[in-house]
Wavefront OBJ file of the C-alpha trace (Angstrom):
o trace
v -2.859 -40.154 -28.531
v -3.840 -43.662 -29.594
v -6.360 -45.340 -27.311
v -5.512 -48.753 -25.796
v -7.437 -51.835 -26.893
v -11.067 -51.639 -25.747
v -10.948 -54.470 -23.227
v -11.962 -55.078 -19.624
v -9.075 -54.638 -17.211
v -10.145 -57.858 -15.541
v -9.205 -59.830 -18.639
v -6.248 -61.845 -17.293
v -5.237 -62.897 -20.805
v -3.613 -59.481 -21.367
v -0.053 -59.161 -20.238
v 0.155 -57.139 -16.970
v 3.255 -55.344 -18.159
v 1.597 -54.217 -21.385
v -1.460 -53.004 -19.481
v 0.710 -51.043 -17.112
v 2.742 -49.596 -19.960
v -0.347 -48.581 -21.931
v -2.098 -46.853 -19.033
v 1.062 -45.194 -17.770
v 1.785 -43.865 -21.257
v -1.624 -42.184 -21.464
v -1.266 -40.544 -18.047
v 2.277 -39.360 -18.753
v 1.118 -37.909 -22.079
v -1.146 -35.521 -20.130
v 1.889 -33.884 -18.601
v 2.818 -32.573 -22.061
v -0.361 -30.526 -22.242
v -0.514 -27.072 -20.715
v -3.163 -28.012 -18.142
v -3.847 -26.274 -14.848
v -3.432 -28.346 -11.686
v -7.216 -28.847 -11.386
v -7.637 -29.898 -15.019
v -4.693 -32.281 -14.801
v -5.980 -33.969 -11.622
v -9.414 -34.373 -13.228
v -7.868 -35.886 -16.335
v -6.282 -38.815 -14.454
v -9.550 -40.524 -13.340
v -10.978 -39.900 -16.822
v -8.099 -41.847 -18.387
v -8.320 -44.661 -15.823
v -12.095 -45.148 -16.149
v -11.808 -45.089 -19.934
v -9.038 -47.679 -19.793
v -10.473 -49.999 -17.138
v -14.162 -49.782 -18.128
v -15.084 -49.861 -14.447
v -18.082 -47.898 -13.182
v -16.408 -45.319 -10.906
v -12.943 -43.803 -10.372
v -12.097 -41.226 -7.717
v -8.738 -39.552 -7.135
v -7.965 -38.002 -3.709
v -4.884 -35.755 -3.415
v -3.901 -33.958 -0.200
v -1.781 -30.820 -0.112
v -1.292 -27.894 2.320
v -4.237 -28.656 4.576
v -6.655 -29.346 1.720
v -7.973 -32.503 0.109
v -8.727 -32.402 -3.605
v -11.023 -35.055 -4.956
v -12.289 -35.734 -8.462
v -14.839 -38.504 -9.057
v -15.923 -39.851 -12.481
v -19.109 -41.921 -12.462
v -21.624 -42.692 -15.196
v -20.411 -39.786 -17.313
v -20.646 -37.166 -14.527
v -17.718 -35.362 -12.910
v -17.599 -34.225 -9.278
v -14.568 -32.342 -8.031
v -13.853 -29.987 -5.130
v -11.483 -29.001 -2.313
v -12.249 -29.741 1.349
v -10.185 -29.063 4.503
v -7.918 -31.924 5.565
v -5.918 -32.070 8.783
v -2.974 -34.434 9.054
v -3.149 -36.841 12.011
v -0.346 -39.332 11.417
v 0.466 -39.884 15.098
v -3.008 -41.195 15.946
v -3.559 -44.936 16.259
v -5.266 -46.733 13.359
v -8.991 -47.188 13.659
v -10.003 -50.472 15.230
v -12.864 -52.494 13.894
v -15.939 -51.765 15.994
v -19.048 -53.732 15.261
v -20.153 -53.959 12.511
v -16.768 -52.779 11.106
v -15.102 -49.873 9.301
v -16.742 -47.895 6.537
v -15.011 -47.318 3.222
v -14.668 -43.633 4.174
v -12.790 -44.621 7.355
v -10.455 -46.937 5.436
v -9.809 -44.213 2.848
v -9.152 -41.646 5.585
v -6.714 -44.015 7.351
v -4.810 -44.377 4.072
v -4.664 -40.591 3.618
v -3.160 -40.325 7.113
v -0.500 -42.838 6.073
v -1.927 -45.775 8.031
v -3.007 -49.158 6.670
v -3.833 -52.338 8.590
v -1.676 -54.839 6.675
v -2.680 -57.656 9.033
v -6.114 -57.886 7.453
v -6.554 -60.270 4.567
v -8.257 -57.558 2.483
v -5.008 -55.549 2.294
v -2.149 -56.254 -0.079
v 1.535 -55.939 0.722
v 1.445 -52.626 -1.135
v -1.131 -51.289 1.338
v -4.177 -51.477 -0.981
v -7.629 -52.576 0.136
v -9.787 -54.601 -2.241
v -12.895 -56.722 -2.113
v -14.969 -58.548 -4.702
v -18.325 -57.905 -2.999
v -18.682 -55.159 -0.400
v -22.059 -56.447 0.771
v -20.576 -59.834 1.670
v -17.476 -58.398 3.392
v -18.016 -58.802 7.167
v -15.467 -56.115 8.000
v -17.295 -53.296 6.184
v -20.004 -51.025 7.524
v -22.328 -50.435 4.602
v -24.075 -47.343 5.999
v -23.652 -45.223 2.865
v -25.864 -42.458 4.211
v -23.563 -41.744 7.175
v -21.009 -39.110 6.166
v -17.995 -37.603 7.908
v -18.352 -33.765 7.721
v -14.544 -33.415 7.626
v -14.087 -35.959 4.839
v -15.975 -36.580 1.566
v -17.548 -40.022 1.510
v -16.239 -42.260 -1.267
v -18.285 -42.309 -4.424
v -19.082 -46.005 -3.874
v -22.773 -46.678 -3.304
v -24.946 -49.745 -2.839
v -24.981 -50.285 -6.632
v -21.286 -51.240 -6.533
v -19.872 -54.574 -5.482
v -16.155 -54.537 -6.352
v -13.926 -51.908 -4.719
v -10.200 -51.091 -4.825
v -8.548 -48.422 -2.628
v -4.913 -47.843 -3.595
v -2.668 -45.509 -1.550
v -0.584 -43.134 -3.663
v 2.624 -43.650 -1.705
v 3.069 -45.358 1.651
v 3.310 -44.116 5.230
v 4.450 -40.518 5.574
v 5.114 -40.422 1.826
v 1.421 -40.947 1.099
v -0.063 -38.047 -0.909
v -3.457 -39.485 -1.851
v -5.722 -42.416 -2.647
v -6.975 -43.903 -5.906
v -10.465 -45.438 -5.615
v -12.092 -47.703 -8.215
v -15.495 -49.350 -8.137
v -17.422 -51.792 -10.301
v -21.020 -52.970 -10.249
v -19.939 -56.457 -11.311
v -18.899 -58.920 -8.591
v -15.133 -59.664 -8.506
v -14.542 -57.089 -11.256
v -10.934 -56.601 -10.064
v -8.499 -59.464 -9.708
v -5.123 -59.632 -8.000
v -3.326 -58.701 -11.218
v -5.478 -55.590 -11.676
v -4.786 -54.455 -8.103
v -1.038 -54.819 -8.725
v -1.518 -52.885 -11.968
v -3.200 -49.945 -10.202
v -0.572 -49.983 -7.444
v 2.029 -49.451 -10.165
v -0.098 -46.712 -11.729
v -0.476 -45.083 -8.292
v 3.304 -44.927 -8.000
v 3.533 -43.280 -11.434
v 0.829 -40.773 -10.383
v 2.838 -40.023 -7.239
v 6.025 -39.387 -9.225
v 4.163 -37.246 -11.791
v 2.444 -35.134 -9.116
v 5.647 -34.582 -7.180
v 7.401 -33.657 -10.415
v 4.586 -31.234 -11.325
v 4.793 -29.634 -7.895
v 8.509 -29.123 -8.364
v 7.914 -27.665 -11.815
v 5.137 -25.387 -10.521
v 7.336 -24.198 -7.677
v 10.173 -23.550 -10.106
v 7.914 -21.766 -12.582
v 6.381 -19.598 -9.879
v 9.813 -18.867 -8.463
v 11.004 -17.764 -11.910
v 7.956 -15.509 -12.300
v 8.567 -14.066 -8.850
v 12.230 -13.405 -9.612
v 11.359 -11.842 -12.980
v 8.743 -9.625 -11.334
v 11.212 -8.513 -8.667
v 13.917 -8.014 -11.299
v 11.548 -5.804 -13.309
v 10.799 -3.798 -10.157
v 14.536 -3.362 -9.572
v 14.928 -2.243 -13.202
v 12.216 0.383 -12.695
v 13.979 1.706 -9.613
v 17.277 1.926 -11.504
v 15.895 4.833 -13.548
v 17.048 8.014 -11.759
v 14.722 10.857 -10.742
v 11.572 8.856 -11.482
v 8.547 10.128 -9.585
v 6.686 7.903 -7.124
v 3.551 8.098 -9.300
v 5.416 6.819 -12.372
v 7.071 4.068 -10.315
v 3.702 2.840 -8.990
v 2.149 2.812 -12.487
v 5.119 0.835 -13.834
v 5.002 -1.712 -11.002
v 1.265 -2.299 -11.300
v 1.722 -3.076 -15.008
v 4.246 -5.893 -14.392
v 2.297 -7.667 -11.626
v -0.459 -9.443 -13.678
v 1.957 -11.455 -15.913
v 3.436 -13.033 -12.780
v 0.183 -14.863 -11.942
v -1.329 -18.162 -13.062
v -3.899 -16.618 -15.434
v -2.152 -13.486 -16.750
v -4.634 -12.977 -19.574
v -7.478 -12.280 -17.095
v -5.424 -10.808 -14.241
v -5.459 -7.131 -13.235
v -3.664 -5.372 -10.377
v -4.120 -2.342 -8.150
v -1.785 -0.585 -5.728
v -3.240 1.793 -3.161
v -0.842 4.040 -1.263
v -1.728 6.923 1.024
v -5.215 7.254 -0.425
v -4.128 7.129 -4.080
v -4.830 4.203 -6.433
v -2.714 2.954 -9.322
v -4.486 0.289 -11.432
v -3.731 -1.806 -14.482
v -6.382 -1.899 -17.259
v -9.545 -3.789 -16.391
v -9.049 -3.892 -12.635
v -12.152 -4.169 -10.519
v -12.662 -5.754 -7.137
v -14.358 -9.110 -7.429
v -14.941 -12.311 -5.536
v -11.575 -13.747 -6.541
v -9.003 -11.295 -5.258
v -5.613 -11.766 -3.632
v -4.433 -8.883 -1.460
v -1.525 -7.873 0.786
v -1.144 -4.839 3.038
v 1.530 -2.178 2.528
v 2.905 -1.501 6.002
v 5.367 1.340 6.650
v 6.827 1.798 10.130
v 4.128 -0.436 11.625
v 1.280 1.511 9.998
v -0.942 0.246 7.180
v -0.626 2.747 4.338
v -2.306 0.850 1.511
v -2.291 -2.505 -0.232
v -1.522 -4.550 -3.354
v -4.400 -6.451 -4.991
v -4.633 -8.901 -7.880
v -8.066 -9.861 -9.236
v -9.270 -12.229 -11.945
v -11.938 -10.917 -14.293
v -13.338 -14.448 -14.760
v -14.248 -17.171 -12.270
v -11.546 -19.822 -11.853
v -11.461 -23.119 -9.884
v -10.335 -23.218 -6.251
v -6.646 -23.858 -5.598
v -4.582 -23.035 -2.497
v -6.145 -19.640 -1.722
v -9.191 -19.161 -3.877
v -7.946 -19.550 -7.461
v -4.433 -18.496 -6.411
v -1.401 -20.653 -5.662
v 0.413 -20.507 -2.324
v 3.494 -19.285 -4.224
v 1.423 -16.355 -5.472
v 0.600 -15.447 -1.868
v 4.346 -15.284 -1.205
v 4.831 -13.183 -4.334
v 2.195 -10.568 -3.518
v 3.571 -10.287 0.029
v 7.033 -9.620 -1.401
v 5.626 -7.027 -3.827
v 3.835 -5.258 -0.959
v 7.086 -5.137 1.035
v 8.967 -3.804 -1.984
v 6.373 -1.066 -2.514
v 6.677 -0.123 1.169
v 10.473 0.109 0.839
v 10.156 2.184 -2.343
v 7.708 4.579 -0.686
v 10.015 4.922 2.337
v 13.033 5.594 0.118
v 11.185 8.159 -1.996
v 9.897 9.941 1.089
v 13.361 9.868 2.684
v 14.862 11.324 -0.483
v 12.237 14.067 -0.602
v 12.884 14.850 3.074
v 16.601 14.930 2.394
v 16.152 17.352 -0.498
v 13.809 19.509 1.582
v 16.313 19.555 4.449
v 19.111 20.465 2.050
v 17.049 23.360 0.701
v 16.310 24.482 4.247
v 20.018 24.375 5.104
v 20.857 26.381 2.026
v 18.128 28.862 2.886
v 19.365 29.117 6.486
v 22.932 29.662 5.291
v 21.740 32.331 2.865
v 19.760 34.042 5.627
v 22.755 33.967 7.949
v 25.004 35.482 5.292
v 22.469 38.197 4.429
v 21.914 38.829 8.129
v 25.605 39.415 8.772
v 25.859 41.647 5.722
v 22.695 43.560 6.692
v 23.910 44.147 10.247
v 27.225 45.519 8.991
v 25.581 47.801 6.434
v 23.000 49.014 8.959
v 25.680 49.992 11.472
v 27.728 51.757 8.778
v 24.699 53.741 7.528
v 23.206 54.641 10.902
v 25.783 57.297 11.775
v 25.686 59.314 8.513
v 21.875 59.041 8.368
v 21.613 60.376 11.910
v 23.780 63.320 10.859
v 21.681 63.991 7.742
v 18.468 63.820 9.770
v 19.898 66.035 12.531
v 21.168 68.732 10.155
v 17.872 68.695 8.202
v 15.881 69.238 11.377
v 18.334 71.961 12.487
v 18.028 73.824 9.162
v 14.221 73.652 9.377
v 14.348 75.630 12.647
v 15.731 78.668 10.809
v 12.987 81.375 10.582
v 14.157 82.997 7.363
v 14.174 79.994 5.019
v 12.489 80.362 1.659
v 9.503 78.086 1.173
v 11.279 76.034 -1.504
v 14.243 75.296 0.755
v 11.906 74.460 3.658
v 10.022 72.049 1.368
v 13.305 70.494 0.289
v 14.395 70.057 3.916
v 11.135 68.265 4.693
v 11.788 65.899 1.796
v 15.306 65.277 3.096
v 13.939 64.595 6.557
v 11.244 62.232 5.186
v 13.804 60.342 3.102
v 16.167 60.063 6.045
v 13.378 58.713 8.257
v 12.449 56.181 5.549
v 16.072 55.089 5.254
v 16.336 54.736 9.032
v 13.188 52.564 9.014
v 14.787 50.345 6.380
v 17.884 50.052 8.560
v 15.708 49.197 11.559
v 14.112 46.382 9.561
v 17.552 45.169 8.544
v 18.619 45.087 12.176
v 15.455 43.207 13.147
v 16.072 40.735 10.333
v 19.684 40.312 11.413
v 18.491 40.007 15.058
v 20.735 42.784 16.186
v 18.008 44.612 18.082
v 17.390 43.362 21.650
v 14.098 41.579 22.284
v 12.142 42.365 25.433
v 9.747 39.472 26.044
v 7.048 40.176 28.590
v 3.557 38.776 29.244
v 1.259 40.224 26.588
v -2.182 39.805 25.102
v -2.347 39.581 21.319
v -5.772 41.221 21.256
v -4.260 44.427 22.694
v -1.336 44.310 20.242
v -3.651 43.860 17.256
v -6.076 46.532 18.454
v -3.276 49.103 18.791
v -1.665 48.122 15.513
v -4.871 48.389 13.473
v -5.656 51.861 14.818
v -3.318 53.497 12.275
v -4.868 51.633 9.295
v -8.533 52.510 9.758
v -8.420 55.806 7.847
v -6.121 54.403 5.153
v -8.476 51.473 4.509
v -11.442 53.842 4.211
v -9.565 56.006 1.669
v -8.557 53.006 -0.445
v -12.008 51.383 -0.452
v -11.067 48.478 1.789
v -13.480 47.061 4.349
v -11.488 46.333 7.526
v -12.892 43.744 9.951
v -11.343 42.761 13.280
v -12.574 39.623 15.042
v -10.854 39.288 18.432
v -11.024 35.974 20.285
v -12.657 36.533 23.688
v -10.626 35.381 26.688
v -7.413 35.057 24.677
v -4.654 33.751 27.015
v -1.420 35.690 27.489
v 1.875 34.679 25.911
v 5.504 35.665 26.394
v 6.632 38.034 23.654
v 7.893 41.428 22.563
v 4.839 43.659 21.922
v 6.809 46.030 19.679
v 8.082 43.239 17.466
v 4.682 41.552 17.301
v 3.163 44.903 16.305
v 5.788 45.015 13.532
v 4.636 41.555 12.385
v 1.028 42.728 12.205
v 1.919 45.984 10.409
v 3.971 44.163 7.752
v 1.202 41.629 7.069
v -1.505 44.323 6.902
v 0.591 46.560 4.603
v 1.155 43.592 2.260
v -2.589 42.865 2.252
v -3.497 46.501 1.512
v -0.963 46.679 -1.330
v -2.512 43.545 -2.887
v -5.912 45.320 -3.155
v -5.273 48.506 -5.230
v -8.935 48.553 -6.287
v -10.364 47.892 -2.836
v -11.563 44.714 -1.176
v -11.966 43.131 2.240
v -9.303 42.809 4.921
v -10.042 40.586 7.930
v -7.848 40.280 11.009
v -8.738 37.625 13.553
v -7.226 36.111 16.693
v -7.770 32.538 17.910
v -6.470 30.098 20.504
v -6.074 26.370 21.123
v -4.631 24.271 23.923
v -1.070 24.813 22.734
v -0.941 28.146 20.910
v -2.578 31.452 19.964
v -2.876 32.734 16.404
v -3.256 35.911 14.373
v -4.983 35.549 10.995
v -4.646 38.228 8.293
v -6.896 37.533 5.273
v -7.453 39.616 2.143
v -9.375 39.417 -1.118
v -6.507 40.784 -3.203
v -4.755 39.607 -6.345
v -3.184 36.542 -4.727
v 0.177 34.955 -5.529
v 1.267 32.477 -8.224
v 3.273 29.377 -7.283
v 6.663 30.817 -8.289
v 6.123 33.799 -5.972
v 4.936 31.661 -3.039
v 8.225 29.766 -3.096
v 10.219 32.930 -2.298
v 7.987 35.149 -0.176
v 10.183 34.789 2.936
v 13.435 35.313 1.001
v 15.066 38.645 1.980
v 14.991 41.374 -0.698
v 12.639 39.335 -2.894
v 9.791 41.595 -4.064
v 7.291 41.813 -6.898
v 6.717 45.540 -6.350
v 8.160 48.294 -8.507
v 11.361 50.066 -7.528
v 10.692 52.458 -4.653
v 7.528 50.667 -3.563
v 9.054 47.888 -1.488
v 12.299 46.602 -0.024
v 11.523 42.852 -0.012
v 12.141 42.709 3.748
v 8.557 42.814 5.087
v 7.795 39.100 5.161
v 11.409 38.169 5.874
v 11.165 40.308 9.042
v 7.844 38.636 9.917
v 9.448 35.216 9.535
v 12.471 36.172 11.626
v 10.443 37.678 14.502
v 8.020 34.750 14.648
v 10.855 32.201 14.655
v 12.541 34.156 17.449
v 9.314 33.676 19.433
v 9.428 29.876 18.737
v 6.384 30.271 16.513
v 5.544 29.432 12.922
v 3.980 31.120 9.905
v 1.461 29.429 7.597
v -0.037 30.875 4.448
v -2.139 30.018 1.426
v -2.856 32.024 -1.688
v -4.382 31.608 -5.123
v -4.198 34.020 -8.014
v -7.327 36.169 -8.104
v -8.638 34.789 -4.795
v -6.534 36.636 -2.242
v -4.344 35.242 0.525
v -4.398 34.373 4.209
v -1.562 34.278 6.727
v -1.546 32.645 10.140
v 1.040 33.545 12.769
v 1.015 30.797 15.387
v 2.737 31.464 18.765
v 3.168 29.011 21.653
v 1.342 29.653 24.916
v 3.163 30.965 27.935
v 4.818 28.139 29.881
v 3.450 28.077 33.429
l 1 2 3 4 5 6 7 8 9 10 11 12 13 14 15 16 17 18 19 20 21 22 23 24 25 26 27 28 29 30 31 32 33 34 35 36 37 38 39 40 41 42 43 44 45 46 47 48 49 50 51 52 53 54 55 56 57 58 59 60 61 62 63 64 65 66 67 68 69 70 71 72 73 74 75 76 77 78 79 80 81 82 83 84 85 86 87 88 89 90 91 92 93 94 95 96 97 98 99 100 101 102 103 104 105 106 107 108 109 110 111 112 113 114 115 116 117 118 119 120 121 122 123 124 125 126 127 128 129 130 131 132 133 134 135 136 137 138 139 140 141 142 143 144 145 146 147 148 149 150 151 152 153 154 155 156 157 158 159 160 161 162 163 164 165 166 167 168 169 170 171 172 173 174 175 176 177 178 179 180 181 182 183 184 185 186 187 188 189 190 191 192 193 194 195 196 197 198 199 200 201 202 203 204 205 206 207 208 209 210 211 212 213 214 215 216 217 218 219 220 221 222 223 224 225 226 227 228 229 230 231 232 233 234 235 236 237 238 239 240 241 242 243 244 245 246 247 248 249 250 251 252 253 254 255 256 257 258 259 260 261 262 263 264 265 266 267 268 269 270 271 272 273 274 275 276 277 278 279 280 281 282 283 284 285 286 287 288 289 290 291 292 293 294 295 296 297 298 299 300 301 302 303 304 305 306 307 308 309 310 311 312 313 314 315 316 317 318 319 320 321 322 323 324 325 326 327 328 329 330 331 332 333 334 335 336 337 338 339 340 341 342 343 344 345 346 347 348 349 350 351 352 353 354 355 356 357 358 359 360 361 362 363 364 365 366 367 368 369 370 371 372 373 374 375 376 377 378 379 380 381 382 383 384 385 386 387 388 389 390 391 392 393 394 395 396 397 398 399 400 401 402 403 404 405 406 407 408 409 410 411 412 413 414 415 416 417 418 419 420 421 422 423 424 425 426 427 428 429 430 431 432 433 434 435 436 437 438 439 440 441 442 443 444 445 446 447 448 449 450 451 452 453 454 455 456 457 458 459 460 461 462 463 464 465 466 467 468 469 470 471 472 473 474 475 476 477 478 479 480 481 482 483 484 485 486 487 488 489 490 491 492 493 494 495 496 497 498 499 500 501 502 503 504 505 506 507 508 509 510 511 512 513 514 515 516 517 518 519 520 521 522 523 524 525 526 527 528 529 530 531 532 533 534 535 536 537 538 539 540 541 542 543 544 545 546 547 548 549 550 551 552 553 554 555 556 557 558 559 560 561 562 563 564 565 566 567 568 569 570 571 572
């Protein structure tokens, strides 16, 4: 960009229109460069001081409760943000003795108020004076500062001052301040020139704000569109969705090359490369059903100048809030879908159990009569005194097989809930003690250490002692069968305010994941033919559910298993 002629702006021989055109052209040229808001606002006073050859230029711009100021003086640059509170309804400051300070005049302009009745003000609302020390209306106490407003950069070395509002009244968005050490450095023509430049600055800044808003809106829409595209992929896990989302967040921010993102959800973190919490971080909570479940964070890996919220734009605050809400919706939808699938599996399982139960009840009733006859005739034959030993042995085998078959039928009837339940007040300690009596010798023979840890003072519950004994027997038999080479079997009772529990723990072979998924499924067994019916745990599940209880278990291959039967306390 070609520099204007190196001349003092006070030189009235230059055409005002050409001056205005030259300076405006240089400022407008800056809009073609890819400058951040801070860099652009700092560039304007640089151009003006270079053009005018005055000693100081300060630009004040107000936006969203903040006042940005950039001051160029003797080669140094001072810029910052300070809080600024609009107060347009207040009355203009009067002139107490010995008068207003330049800071007060500047602040009145920023609030959209100018005292046009004073001779020092132009029709365009600008204040100017050729010698501040000789102006009777000014208070020259430069040391006195307003904590809520930065004092102008003018000091007692300056004589000429111009304060130009950038806009008028409620349209005012800032102030342009110029100072010169030379007396009467600015003439009437120069003030008119800077009033025109102030209007161009106003138009440029408003246009940049519109462009920034549009650009940020486009980035927000693209980010949300990318999130929607991710969700369009069917059967994608929540983990994959979170990793994909966190990768598209950084490009949506002002400095994408140094931005990194993190999503935390239910104690798990999903981060883009290079993320680490720093001083400059923008965050939003993920709230699901009124409960904070995590958050979305964006951090810059390098220090950047202050903008609306740290180095972040106010539009970026809106964006991260939207992303956090979207993540919350996604998490809710995924969890709802998982719950729906789990419920569907439970319904299928319940339907399968009902079908098997009906079939089992029918088969059990059909087999009971012929088995009773077989068992009766076998016992009758055994009473004969002249039977050969071989036939007597065979009859005992028939009787044993018939008894085994009847026990299987009894389990089928329990599973199908065809046997009447007699619920009475009972103490689980007594049930467990009686049930374990028959396993003591068996455990000794098979090299298993049996430990029973009863809970003292265990409260009574309503239940069927026979059925609960069946639950214990089935769990203990399963535990013993899982320890063919011996081990430790521990049975324990416990209580809480709402329930009592039986724990059966073993050090056996444990169960792999595919087996754990089906352990309560009727007729599912991992034992060889003749060693199990697959009804043991299904019966346990059915009895416990009939008592309004629940069964919990955990197992790991090579590390044994534990089962907890939890039963509600007796209602008083």
